[in-house]
C-alpha positions, 0 to 999 in steps of 0.5 A: 656116220656118228652113233648119234646120227644113227640114233637120230635115224632111229627116233626119226623113224619111230616119229614117222610111224607115230606109233604110241606103243613104241613110246616105252621102247624110246624111253628105254633107248634114251636111257641106254644111249645116256647111261652108256656114258660113265659120268653125269656130264658125258650123259648130258653131252650125249643127250644134247648130241642126240637132240641136235642130230635129231634136229638136223634130220627132222623137218616139222613143216613137212610132218602130219600133225601126229608126227609133229606131236610125237616129235615134241613128245620125243624132245620132252623125253630127251630133256627129262632123261637129260635132267634125270641122268645129270643127277645120277652118280658117276659109275665106277668102272 
């Protein structure tokens, strides 16, 4: 299983719980995943891969309305994170 499949599983579990107290942790996880990559292009690719892996796991038609709302929120957070990290300078390792 790829890192993104593992991470998507974690985000899917968050969506299943639909606990708004966890939103800050989700955003922190998204930033961690993106910033593990040294360059802006790699960060965007990481967010794209995570979003694709999550979309492969999630079936909105089988979710409660609250879970659907959390799914949309996570997708929005991924998009916003992608936009932000694409503008951040590359890391000098």
